[in-house]
C-alpha angles and dihedrals in degrees: 000000000000117000121216128186110231116248132145088259096049091047090052092049091048093051091049090051093049092049090060086077093062116118085234088069093065100073092147089077096049095086091052091050092046090054091051093048092048093048094051091044092053102035103026116191094008092063093038092055092044093054091046089056091046098047105024097034095227138107113246123174140166091277098055106025091096117073108240131221088248091057090050091051089050090051093054089051091054099046120083107255089224089060091048088055091050090051089053092050092050091046091054091054093046092048093048092051095048094046087066089060094061115118128204129219112258137198136189127192140188132215091248092065109269126136123186128174153132124256118207115210126177118232113260102221128019130181119213117199116206120186117236133178119101095337130066123206109190089164090063090049089058094044093053101040103039098062090047091052093045089051090056101248108177099215125024112188117190124199125191131162116258124230123247088273090060093248134116122237105273095225089054090051093049092050091048093051093046092048094050109254109170098205131010120204128196099231133114145172128033089324091064091050089051091050092051093045099046104018127234133209089275105029120053122227110256134207096231138014122210135173140076128272145153125297092280091053091046093050091045091053090049091051097049094047106122094036085063135359120256134198099231143303102270119216131190118303122273138193130184123186118200107199143161133198092289094066123106105243093207092055092046093050092048091051094049091053092048088075098032089065092063099073144343086248094052117119126223118181133175118198112191144160091212122084089191092055090048091054094047094045090053090051093047091048091052090052094047093050091061093061103035120103097231094051098143094050092047093049092050092046093051092045092053105033110004118116143168108205118200114209126193092224142352094268091057090047092052091049088057091048091054093045094052095041096199126206091234124026125187118193113203106168139122090265105025097164092053090049091048091062089061095052112100103168125048135109095224129000122212115196125206135003096287095053098079120173097253088063086068094043094060120009125007096083109241113112119270094203095101140168115269139189095040094307090121083087088076110004131074134210118278108278145160087277088069090064101049135064128211126224122194115229121211128180126166128175120222090258093051093047091046092060092060105024094105091051091053093047091050091051092049094048090050087060092046092246101133094165088061090053091046091053088062097036098055090064091063102042116136 
């Protein structure tokens, strides 16, 4: 891994390099995505089925686009019962964590006859996109569906691309059933996002679309925002490890590679105050790469976006952490909890040498759908909040309004909005 001494200039160069991975940097695909969205919006199922045949190499129609109960039973028969049990254990942890995020409606009143409050209402229909292809990600199925169910969403529709045989990966189906998806559709890519956003004869229009996908899915979500809500525009995976001389170099190297194996655009960064640790982590990483199954992807990821950043002290290291705002941040220092209090920007923070990032991916409970590409400066992990809306409640009696009616009218007139003032004034005419 390349080693860079931290300076303001090197940090700026690093940030510019990382931002190249943003979905916004792939404008050459936007016209393709726009054509797909327009076709599905205009022709509905006909376009959806045509694109499925073109991209997924399988025939899908109105009779088989929905996953059936028989297909789900077949999936359970094909998945190792031990894995089903692991999925259930993880689901329990995820559900328990997200239940603590639930908010209740609240109201406050005064003796003069005012009542103010906030009403919490779950979204009615949500679409969950789950990537398909060669890989299956049952953990992402759980992370997207469970908070929606905990929030009380009435209808959770999941879409995922079918294989060439017209079937959905069995592990994906098992995870979806365990998590609580109401309907599962065989549809993927930008065409599935279009179907969820606009509705077709087979797939209902939803209020919000969540879930990660490839560049076409990301750009499609970006384009339909406004017709529906979305969670975020997901970019490639990221990990940053903040470590000092007390860290175990073998652990640190293993954790960096756990994200580098995702994608050639994935980012793995070590920030450390120890030159000796930097040297040993680089050596350990080189050794691990030779024996890991996704060697070529890891090597390309590290070549493109792998860094070891040498800081002069912990304050400089923390400044770099906050500037980069990584999706995943591990803190492996002598006083990790103290360091954690100084971190402002990170999607998820893992504290101590036994809290490695994959713990969060699969089992601990907090959501692993996290902000990427520096958006942790202003975005949060997917949560129950993403599946509810809040309405303000206002009630005033005549007496309570009378006490302040002149103030409101004066404010309205100052803005030149005399109809606003009149709306208050007519209630107190002689």
